[in-house]
C-alpha positions as CSV (number, residue, x, y, z in Angstrom):
1,M,20.7,178.6,-40.3
2,T,23.7,177.9,-42.3
3,P,23.0,176.1,-45.7
4,Q,23.9,172.4,-45.7
5,P,26.7,171.8,-48.2
6,H,25.6,168.9,-50.9
7,A,27.3,165.9,-51.0
8,T,29.9,165.4,-53.6
9,K,28.9,163.0,-56.3
10,V,31.6,160.7,-57.1
11,Q,31.9,158.8,-60.6
12,L,34.5,156.0,-60.6
13,S,35.9,154.7,-63.9
14,S,38.9,152.5,-64.6
15,S,41.6,153.5,-67.1
16,T,42.3,151.2,-70.1
17,D,45.6,149.7,-68.3
18,Y,43.6,148.9,-65.2
19,R,44.2,145.4,-64.2
20,E,43.4,143.1,-61.1
21,N,45.9,140.9,-59.3
22,Y,46.1,138.7,-56.2
23,A,49.0,139.5,-53.9
24,N,50.3,137.5,-50.9
25,S,53.2,140.1,-50.1
26,V,53.2,143.6,-49.4
27,Q,56.3,145.4,-48.6
28,V,56.0,149.0,-47.4
29,R,58.8,151.4,-47.3
30,V,58.4,155.0,-45.6
31,S,60.0,158.4,-46.4
32,L,59.6,161.8,-45.0
33,W,57.3,162.4,-48.2
34,D,55.4,159.2,-48.9
35,F,54.6,155.6,-48.3
36,F,55.5,152.8,-50.9
37,L,53.8,149.8,-51.3
38,S,55.2,147.0,-53.2
39,F,52.7,144.0,-54.0
40,G,53.8,140.6,-55.0
41,T,53.5,137.0,-54.7
42,I,55.5,134.6,-52.7
43,N,56.5,131.1,-54.0
44,Q,58.3,128.5,-51.4
45,S,60.5,126.5,-53.7
46,G,62.0,124.6,-50.9
47,A,61.7,124.0,-47.0
48,D,64.3,127.0,-46.6
49,S,64.0,129.0,-50.0
50,V,61.3,131.6,-50.8
51,T,61.1,133.6,-54.0
52,I,59.0,137.1,-53.9
53,V,58.2,138.4,-57.5
54,N,56.9,141.8,-57.2
55,Y,54.7,143.0,-59.7
56,Q,53.3,146.6,-58.7
57,G,54.6,149.4,-56.9
58,I,52.2,152.3,-55.4
59,F,53.4,155.7,-53.8
60,L,50.8,157.2,-51.2
61,S,50.7,160.4,-49.6
62,P,51.0,160.1,-45.6
63,Q,47.6,161.2,-45.6
64,Q,46.4,158.8,-48.2
65,A,48.2,155.9,-46.5
66,K,46.4,156.9,-43.0
67,A,43.0,156.9,-44.8
68,L,43.7,153.4,-46.4
69,A,44.8,152.1,-43.0
70,N,41.6,153.4,-41.6
71,L,39.4,151.9,-44.2
72,L,41.2,148.7,-44.0
73,S,40.8,148.4,-40.0
74,Q,37.2,149.1,-40.6
75,N,36.6,146.5,-43.2
76,V,38.7,143.5,-41.2
77,T,36.3,144.6,-38.3
78,Q,33.3,144.1,-40.2
79,Y,34.7,140.9,-41.9
80,E,35.6,139.6,-38.6
81,A,32.1,140.5,-37.3
82,T,30.7,138.6,-40.0
83,F,33.0,135.4,-40.7
84,G,35.0,135.4,-37.4
85,E,38.5,136.4,-36.3
86,I,41.2,136.4,-38.7
87,K,44.2,134.4,-37.3
88,L,47.6,135.1,-38.1
89,E,50.6,132.9,-38.2
90,P,53.5,134.9,-39.3
91,Q,56.3,133.3,-40.9
92,Q,59.3,135.7,-39.4
93,Q,62.3,136.1,-41.5
94,G,64.6,138.5,-39.5
95,N,62.3,141.5,-38.5
96,V,60.0,141.0,-41.7
97,I,56.9,139.4,-41.2
98,Q,55.4,138.4,-44.9
């Protein structure tokens, strides 16, 4: 019999500059080496005028980006099973959906 590996104990802590913010805009840029997520808020100042204020950019490795995509997919599935389907009404600006 091979011994079973022990579960890794994970301890979470927050740095002194940790902050939580609301984002209703996430833009993604991809390169060979990483994914870049830029978080911000959209403000509509007129019928045909939108301002996006970005406040945080995060670089992820391709592996971390895929792991995040899997986690988000699992959580959206669980959310919809509990609360119902999430309907999207995209506002298209060229090829970008905000």
